[in-house]
Backbone atoms as SQL, in Angstrom:
CREATE TABLE atoms (id INTEGER PRIMARY KEY, chain TEXT, resi INTEGER, resn TEXT, atom TEXT, x REAL, y REAL, z REAL);
INSERT INTO atoms VALUES
  (1, 'A', 1, 'MET', 'N', -11.076, -20.531, 4.324),
  (2, 'A', 1, 'MET', 'CA', -10.450, -19.173, 4.046),
  (3, 'A', 1, 'MET', 'C', -11.209, -18.429, 3.185),
  (4, 'A', 2, 'SER', 'N', -11.048, -17.094, 3.217),
  (5, 'A', 2, 'SER', 'CA', -11.715, -16.128, 2.270),
  (6, 'A', 2, 'SER', 'C', -10.793, -16.024, 1.018),
  (7, 'A', 3, 'LYS', 'N', -11.408, -15.300, -0.021),
  (8, 'A', 3, 'LYS', 'CA', -10.631, -15.151, -1.250),
  (9, 'A', 3, 'LYS', 'C', -9.378, -14.282, -0.897),
  (10, 'A', 4, 'ILE', 'N', -9.486, -13.374, -0.053),
  (11, 'A', 4, 'ILE', 'CA', -8.452, -12.448, 0.314),
  (12, 'A', 4, 'ILE', 'C', -7.315, -13.219, 0.858),
  (13, 'A', 5, 'GLU', 'N', -7.583, -14.126, 1.772),
  (14, 'A', 5, 'GLU', 'CA', -6.560, -14.924, 2.403),
  (15, 'A', 5, 'GLU', 'C', -5.937, -15.852, 1.343),
  (16, 'A', 6, 'ASP', 'N', -6.755, -16.405, 0.472),
  (17, 'A', 6, 'ASP', 'CA', -6.122, -17.238, -0.573),
  (18, 'A', 6, 'ASP', 'C', -5.191, -16.421, -1.449),
  (19, 'A', 7, 'GLU', 'N', -5.551, -15.149, -1.743),
  (20, 'A', 7, 'GLU', 'CA', -4.725, -14.261, -2.547),
  (21, 'A', 7, 'GLU', 'C', -3.421, -13.970, -1.845),
  (22, 'A', 8, 'VAL', 'N', -3.445, -13.746, -0.530),
  (23, 'A', 8, 'VAL', 'CA', -2.277, -13.528, 0.284),
  (24, 'A', 8, 'VAL', 'C', -1.409, -14.714, 0.175),
  (25, 'A', 9, 'CYS', 'N', -1.922, -15.896, 0.438),
  (26, 'A', 9, 'CYS', 'CA', -1.139, -17.131, 0.390),
  (27, 'A', 9, 'CYS', 'C', -0.428, -17.276, -1.050),
  (28, 'A', 10, 'GLU', 'N', -1.157, -16.965, -2.093),
  (29, 'A', 10, 'GLU', 'CA', -0.615, -17.058, -3.411),
  (30, 'A', 10, 'GLU', 'C', 0.540, -16.083, -3.572),
  (31, 'A', 11, 'GLU', 'N', 0.370, -14.814, -3.038),
  (32, 'A', 11, 'GLU', 'CA', 1.426, -13.860, -3.100),
  (33, 'A', 11, 'GLU', 'C', 2.650, -14.197, -2.294),
  (34, 'A', 12, 'ILE', 'N', 2.434, -14.854, -1.200),
  (35, 'A', 12, 'ILE', 'CA', 3.544, -15.329, -0.395),
  (36, 'A', 12, 'ILE', 'C', 4.331, -16.381, -1.152),
  (37, 'A', 13, 'GLN', 'N', 3.675, -17.352, -1.689),
  (38, 'A', 13, 'GLN', 'CA', 4.323, -18.327, -2.513),
  (39, 'A', 13, 'GLN', 'C', 5.050, -17.812, -3.707),
  (40, 'A', 14, 'ALA', 'N', 4.410, -16.888, -4.428),
  (41, 'A', 14, 'ALA', 'CA', 5.104, -16.201, -5.518),
  (42, 'A', 14, 'ALA', 'C', 6.330, -15.484, -5.125),
  (43, 'A', 15, 'ARG', 'N', 6.192, -14.775, -4.038),
  (44, 'A', 15, 'ARG', 'CA', 7.397, -13.933, -3.480),
  (45, 'A', 15, 'ARG', 'C', 8.504, -14.914, -3.088),
  (46, 'A', 16, 'ALA', 'N', 8.174, -16.020, -2.398),
  (47, 'A', 16, 'ALA', 'CA', 9.206, -16.992, -2.098),
  (48, 'A', 16, 'ALA', 'C', 9.930, -17.600, -3.258),
  (49, 'A', 17, 'GLU', 'N', 9.152, -17.845, -4.369),
  (50, 'A', 17, 'GLU', 'CA', 9.722, -18.348, -5.556),
  (51, 'A', 17, 'GLU', 'C', 10.722, -17.276, -6.223),
  (52, 'A', 18, 'ARG', 'N', 10.304, -16.020, -6.180),
  (53, 'A', 18, 'ARG', 'CA', 11.076, -14.946, -6.772),
  (54, 'A', 18, 'ARG', 'C', 12.394, -14.778, -5.891),
  (55, 'A', 19, 'GLY', 'N', 12.232, -14.902, -4.601),
  (56, 'A', 19, 'GLY', 'CA', 13.380, -14.876, -3.709),
  (57, 'A', 19, 'GLY', 'C', 14.301, -15.889, -3.959),
  (58, 'A', 20, 'LEU', 'N', 13.892, -17.117, -4.179),
  (59, 'A', 20, 'LEU', 'CA', 14.693, -18.321, -4.442),
  (60, 'A', 20, 'LEU', 'C', 15.435, -18.161, -5.729),
  (61, 'A', 21, 'ASN', 'N', 14.747, -17.656, -6.713),
  (62, 'A', 21, 'ASN', 'CA', 15.367, -17.396, -8.044),
  (63, 'A', 21, 'ASN', 'C', 16.403, -16.336, -8.015),
  (64, 'A', 22, 'LYS', 'N', 16.092, -15.336, -7.276),
  (65, 'A', 22, 'LYS', 'CA', 16.979, -14.146, -7.181),
  (66, 'A', 22, 'LYS', 'C', 18.260, -14.395, -6.269),
  (67, 'A', 23, 'TYR', 'N', 17.982, -15.004, -5.054),
  (68, 'A', 23, 'TYR', 'CA', 19.034, -15.097, -4.079),
  (69, 'A', 23, 'TYR', 'C', 19.578, -16.473, -3.969),
  (70, 'A', 24, 'GLY', 'N', 18.864, -17.534, -4.479),
  (71, 'A', 24, 'GLY', 'CA', 19.331, -18.898, -4.425),
  (72, 'A', 24, 'GLY', 'C', 19.121, -19.549, -3.022),
  (73, 'A', 25, 'VAL', 'N', 18.260, -18.890, -2.156),
  (74, 'A', 25, 'VAL', 'CA', 18.064, -19.404, -0.793),
  (75, 'A', 25, 'VAL', 'C', 16.605, -19.264, -0.476),
  (76, 'A', 26, 'THR', 'N', 16.169, -19.971, 0.521),
  (77, 'A', 26, 'THR', 'CA', 14.820, -19.888, 1.088),
  (78, 'A', 26, 'THR', 'C', 14.831, -19.246, 2.463),
  (79, 'A', 27, 'MET', 'N', 13.695, -19.105, 3.080),
  (80, 'A', 27, 'MET', 'CA', 13.644, -18.577, 4.418),
  (81, 'A', 27, 'MET', 'C', 14.302, -19.521, 5.387),
  (82, 'A', 28, 'GLU', 'N', 14.461, -20.747, 4.963),
  (83, 'A', 28, 'GLU', 'CA', 15.088, -21.732, 5.882),
  (84, 'A', 28, 'GLU', 'C', 16.589, -21.687, 5.794),
  (85, 'A', 29, 'ARG', 'N', 17.143, -20.652, 5.257),
  (86, 'A', 29, 'ARG', 'CA', 18.680, -20.463, 5.161),
  (87, 'A', 29, 'ARG', 'C', 19.235, -20.388, 6.544),
  (88, 'A', 30, 'GLY', 'N', 20.443, -20.772, 6.704),
  (89, 'A', 30, 'GLY', 'CA', 21.017, -20.833, 8.010),
  (90, 'A', 30, 'GLY', 'C', 22.195, -19.894, 8.232),
  (91, 'A', 31, 'ASP', 'N', 22.399, -18.973, 7.241),
  (92, 'A', 31, 'ASP', 'CA', 23.585, -18.046, 7.245),
  (93, 'A', 31, 'ASP', 'C', 23.360, -16.725, 7.910),
  (94, 'A', 32, 'LEU', 'N', 22.106, -16.530, 8.464),
  (95, 'A', 32, 'LEU', 'CA', 21.846, -15.261, 9.150),
  (96, 'A', 32, 'LEU', 'C', 21.545, -15.612, 10.630),
  (97, 'A', 33, 'ASN', 'N', 22.049, -14.770, 11.508),
  (98, 'A', 33, 'ASN', 'CA', 21.679, -14.874, 12.856),
  (99, 'A', 33, 'ASN', 'C', 20.473, -14.034, 13.260),
  (100, 'A', 34, 'THR', 'N', 20.047, -14.189, 14.462),
  (101, 'A', 34, 'THR', 'CA', 18.820, -13.471, 14.821),
  (102, 'A', 34, 'THR', 'C', 18.946, -11.989, 14.668),
  (103, 'A', 35, 'ARG', 'N', 20.057, -11.402, 14.949),
  (104, 'A', 35, 'ARG', 'CA', 20.337, -9.973, 14.829),
  (105, 'A', 35, 'ARG', 'C', 20.188, -9.541, 13.394),
  (106, 'A', 36, 'GLU', 'N', 20.724, -10.390, 12.526),
  (107, 'A', 36, 'GLU', 'CA', 20.667, -10.081, 10.994),
  (108, 'A', 36, 'GLU', 'C', 19.250, -10.202, 10.556),
  (109, 'A', 37, 'TRP', 'N', 18.471, -11.185, 10.944),
  (110, 'A', 37, 'TRP', 'CA', 17.078, -11.249, 10.654),
  (111, 'A', 37, 'TRP', 'C', 16.302, -10.018, 11.086),
  (112, 'A', 38, 'LEU', 'N', 16.563, -9.612, 12.338),
  (113, 'A', 38, 'LEU', 'CA', 15.934, -8.451, 12.872),
  (114, 'A', 38, 'LEU', 'C', 16.268, -7.190, 12.043),
  (115, 'A', 39, 'GLN', 'N', 17.533, -7.099, 11.532),
  (116, 'A', 39, 'GLN', 'CA', 17.861, -5.967, 10.673),
  (117, 'A', 39, 'GLN', 'C', 17.090, -6.019, 9.330),
  (118, 'A', 40, 'HIS', 'N', 16.942, -7.164, 8.778),
  (119, 'A', 40, 'HIS', 'CA', 16.115, -7.351, 7.590),
  (120, 'A', 40, 'HIS', 'C', 14.702, -6.887, 7.853),
  (121, 'A', 41, 'LEU', 'N', 14.156, -7.256, 8.927),
  (122, 'A', 41, 'LEU', 'CA', 12.797, -6.925, 9.285),
  (123, 'A', 41, 'LEU', 'C', 12.702, -5.454, 9.440),
  (124, 'A', 42, 'LEU', 'N', 13.656, -4.841, 10.179),
  (125, 'A', 42, 'LEU', 'CA', 13.611, -3.365, 10.292),
  (126, 'A', 42, 'LEU', 'C', 13.664, -2.589, 8.989),
  (127, 'A', 43, 'GLU', 'N', 14.497, -3.109, 8.054),
  (128, 'A', 43, 'GLU', 'CA', 14.543, -2.444, 6.746),
  (129, 'A', 43, 'GLU', 'C', 13.284, -2.597, 6.066),
  (130, 'A', 44, 'GLU', 'N', 12.583, -3.776, 6.111),
  (131, 'A', 44, 'GLU', 'CA', 11.371, -3.947, 5.454),
  (132, 'A', 44, 'GLU', 'C', 10.306, -2.964, 5.984),
  (133, 'A', 45, 'LEU', 'N', 10.283, -2.869, 7.432),
  (134, 'A', 45, 'LEU', 'CA', 9.286, -2.065, 8.057),
  (135, 'A', 45, 'LEU', 'C', 9.535, -0.529, 7.774),
  (136, 'A', 46, 'LEU', 'N', 10.726, -0.194, 7.636),
  (137, 'A', 46, 'LEU', 'CA', 11.079, 1.280, 7.316),
  (138, 'A', 46, 'LEU', 'C', 10.572, 1.552, 5.925),
  (139, 'A', 47, 'ASP', 'N', 10.740, 0.594, 4.950),
  (140, 'A', 47, 'ASP', 'CA', 10.191, 0.715, 3.652),
  (141, 'A', 47, 'ASP', 'C', 8.717, 0.891, 3.661),
  (142, 'A', 48, 'ALA', 'N', 8.110, 0.000, 4.498),
  (143, 'A', 48, 'ALA', 'CA', 6.634, 0.064, 4.560),
  (144, 'A', 48, 'ALA', 'C', 6.079, 1.468, 5.162),
  (145, 'A', 49, 'ALA', 'N', 6.879, 1.972, 6.111),
  (146, 'A', 49, 'ALA', 'CA', 6.491, 3.291, 6.687),
  (147, 'A', 49, 'ALA', 'C', 6.599, 4.397, 5.589),
  (148, 'A', 50, 'VAL', 'N', 7.532, 4.295, 4.728),
  (149, 'A', 50, 'VAL', 'CA', 7.694, 5.271, 3.662),
  (150, 'A', 50, 'VAL', 'C', 6.491, 5.061, 2.679),
  (151, 'A', 51, 'TYR', 'N', 6.086, 3.901, 2.358),
  (152, 'A', 51, 'TYR', 'CA', 5.011, 3.638, 1.473),
  (153, 'A', 51, 'TYR', 'C', 3.712, 4.217, 2.045),
  (154, 'A', 52, 'VAL', 'N', 3.534, 3.952, 3.354),
  (155, 'A', 52, 'VAL', 'CA', 2.318, 4.404, 4.103),
  (156, 'A', 52, 'VAL', 'C', 2.273, 5.913, 3.946),
  (157, 'A', 53, 'LYS', 'N', 3.352, 6.626, 4.281),
  (158, 'A', 53, 'LYS', 'CA', 3.431, 8.031, 4.210),
  (159, 'A', 53, 'LYS', 'C', 3.087, 8.606, 2.874),
  (160, 'A', 54, 'ARG', 'N', 3.669, 7.985, 1.775),
  (161, 'A', 54, 'ARG', 'CA', 3.350, 8.347, 0.418),
  (162, 'A', 54, 'ARG', 'C', 1.875, 8.220, 0.137),
  (163, 'A', 55, 'LEU', 'N', 1.267, 7.103, 0.455),
  (164, 'A', 55, 'LEU', 'CA', -0.110, 6.862, 0.206),
  (165, 'A', 55, 'LEU', 'C', -0.961, 7.791, 0.977),
  (166, 'A', 56, 'GLN', 'N', -0.578, 8.193, 2.234),
  (167, 'A', 56, 'GLN', 'CA', -1.435, 9.165, 2.989),
  (168, 'A', 56, 'GLN', 'C', -1.341, 10.453, 2.230),
  (169, 'A', 57, 'LYS', 'N', -0.245, 10.851, 1.738),
  (170, 'A', 57, 'LYS', 'CA', -0.174, 12.137, 1.010),
  (171, 'A', 57, 'LYS', 'C', -1.038, 12.133, -0.187),
  (172, 'A', 58, 'GLU', 'N', -0.997, 11.056, -0.906),
  (173, 'A', 58, 'GLU', 'CA', -1.806, 10.850, -2.161),
  (174, 'A', 58, 'GLU', 'C', -3.283, 10.886, -1.858),
  (175, 'A', 59, 'TYR', 'N', -3.616, 10.220, -0.792),
  (176, 'A', 59, 'TYR', 'CA', -5.049, 10.214, -0.300),
  (177, 'A', 59, 'TYR', 'C', -5.522, 11.577, 0.049),
  (178, 'A', 60, 'ASP', 'N', -4.688, 12.373, 0.831),
  (179, 'A', 60, 'ASP', 'CA', -5.038, 13.654, 1.220),
  (180, 'A', 60, 'ASP', 'C', -5.257, 14.565, 0.024),
  (181, 'A', 61, 'GLU', 'N', -4.378, 14.429, -0.989),
  (182, 'A', 61, 'GLU', 'CA', -4.559, 15.262, -2.188),
  (183, 'A', 61, 'GLU', 'C', -5.795, 14.920, -2.983),
  (184, 'A', 62, 'LEU', 'N', -6.186, 13.635, -2.974),
  (185, 'A', 62, 'LEU', 'CA', -7.409, 13.224, -3.641),
  (186, 'A', 62, 'LEU', 'C', -8.575, 13.782, -2.920),
  (187, 'A', 63, 'VAL', 'N', -8.611, 13.666, -1.553),
  (188, 'A', 63, 'VAL', 'CA', -9.705, 14.206, -0.790),
  (189, 'A', 63, 'VAL', 'C', -9.800, 15.770, -1.081),
  (190, 'A', 64, 'GLU', 'N', -8.675, 16.491, -1.007),
  (191, 'A', 64, 'GLU', 'CA', -8.657, 17.901, -1.230),
  (192, 'A', 64, 'GLU', 'C', -9.267, 18.164, -2.581),
  (193, 'A', 65, 'GLY', 'N', -8.959, 17.466, -3.529),
  (194, 'A', 65, 'GLY', 'CA', -9.404, 17.688, -4.960),
  (195, 'A', 65, 'GLY', 'C', -10.935, 17.454, -5.080),
  (196, 'A', 66, 'LEU', 'N', -11.358, 16.370, -4.360),
  (197, 'A', 66, 'LEU', 'CA', -12.831, 16.116, -4.342),
  (198, 'A', 66, 'LEU', 'C', -13.582, 17.188, -3.610),
  (199, 'A', 67, 'GLU', 'N', -12.931, 17.690, -2.583),
  (200, 'A', 67, 'GLU', 'CA', -13.664, 18.798, -1.792),
  (201, 'A', 67, 'GLU', 'C', -13.822, 20.022, -2.696),
  (202, 'A', 68, 'GLN', 'N', -12.711, 20.276, -3.540),
  (203, 'A', 68, 'GLN', 'CA', -12.798, 21.474, -4.413),
  (204, 'A', 68, 'GLN', 'C', -13.832, 21.221, -5.524),
  (205, 'A', 69, 'VAL', 'N', -13.886, 20.047, -6.011),
  (206, 'A', 69, 'VAL', 'CA', -14.980, 19.776, -7.064),
  (207, 'A', 69, 'VAL', 'C', -16.303, 19.938, -6.407),
  (208, 'A', 70, 'GLN', 'N', -16.488, 19.436, -5.216),
  (209, 'A', 70, 'GLN', 'CA', -17.776, 19.526, -4.518),
  (210, 'A', 70, 'GLN', 'C', -18.103, 21.008, -4.362),
  (211, 'A', 71, 'GLY', 'N', -17.216, 21.827, -3.933),
  (212, 'A', 71, 'GLY', 'CA', -17.417, 23.222, -3.724),
  (213, 'A', 71, 'GLY', 'C', -17.821, 23.924, -5.050),
  (214, 'A', 72, 'LEU', 'N', -17.102, 23.534, -6.113),
  (215, 'A', 72, 'LEU', 'CA', -17.494, 24.127, -7.420),
  (216, 'A', 72, 'LEU', 'C', -18.968, 23.709, -7.879),
  (217, 'A', 73, 'LEU', 'N', -19.306, 22.478, -7.645),
  (218, 'A', 73, 'LEU', 'CA', -20.620, 21.931, -7.969),
  (219, 'A', 73, 'LEU', 'C', -21.659, 22.714, -7.119),
  (220, 'A', 74, 'GLU', 'N', -21.426, 22.914, -5.894),
  (221, 'A', 74, 'GLU', 'CA', -22.411, 23.643, -5.052),
  (222, 'A', 74, 'GLU', 'C', -22.471, 25.083, -5.538),
  (223, 'A', 75, 'THR', 'N', -21.428, 25.675, -5.922),
  (224, 'A', 75, 'THR', 'CA', -21.443, 27.122, -6.473),
  (225, 'A', 75, 'THR', 'C', -22.244, 27.168, -7.717),
  (226, 'A', 76, 'LEU', 'N', -22.017, 26.156, -8.638),
  (227, 'A', 76, 'LEU', 'CA', -22.796, 26.114, -9.896),
  (228, 'A', 76, 'LEU', 'C', -24.264, 25.960, -9.617),
  (229, 'A', 77, 'GLN', 'N', -24.626, 25.033, -8.731),
  (230, 'A', 77, 'GLN', 'CA', -25.987, 24.744, -8.423),
  (231, 'A', 77, 'GLN', 'C', -26.691, 25.971, -7.838),
  (232, 'A', 78, 'SER', 'N', -25.962, 26.699, -7.094),
  (233, 'A', 78, 'SER', 'CA', -26.541, 27.913, -6.453),
  (234, 'A', 78, 'SER', 'C', -26.823, 28.985, -7.470),
  (235, 'A', 79, 'ARG', 'N', -26.184, 28.922, -8.622),
  (236, 'A', 79, 'ARG', 'CA', -26.325, 29.945, -9.734),
  (237, 'A', 79, 'ARG', 'C', -27.384, 29.535, -10.688),
  (238, 'A', 80, 'LEU', 'N', -27.857, 28.243, -10.678),
  (239, 'A', 80, 'LEU', 'CA', -28.843, 27.857, -11.627),
  (240, 'A', 80, 'LEU', 'C', -30.196, 28.400, -11.218),
  (241, 'A', 81, 'PRO', 'N', -31.023, 28.750, -12.209),
  (242, 'A', 81, 'PRO', 'CA', -32.323, 29.257, -11.858),
  (243, 'A', 81, 'PRO', 'C', -33.163, 28.165, -11.180),
  (244, 'A', 82, 'GLU', 'N', -33.893, 28.571, -10.220),
  (245, 'A', 82, 'GLU', 'CA', -34.825, 27.618, -9.535),
  (246, 'A', 82, 'GLU', 'C', -35.939, 27.241, -10.355),
  (247, 'A', 83, 'ASP', 'N', -36.432, 25.997, -10.234),
  (248, 'A', 83, 'ASP', 'CA', -37.600, 25.505, -10.952),
  (249, 'A', 83, 'ASP', 'C', -38.775, 26.238, -10.339),
  (250, 'A', 84, 'GLU', 'N', -39.627, 26.579, -11.382),
  (251, 'A', 84, 'GLU', 'CA', -40.918, 27.184, -10.888),
  (252, 'A', 84, 'GLU', 'C', -42.066, 26.308, -10.634);
């Protein structure tokens, strides 16, 4: 496995431990039916979609800012005297 996969495995284990401490159950719990598991999954995916949208907006703002800086640099460079 790569370091990335190792890190993901560590995060999964840490998350499972936090869940056990917080809720007192593991993913092997038997009190939820398939429909309830699907509802949990849907809620997690909806949260993920919100995170993606937020990050897309942040990325777009960063790109726009960089483009403005690049435009300013080009303007400044065009105003500098040329080397003789």
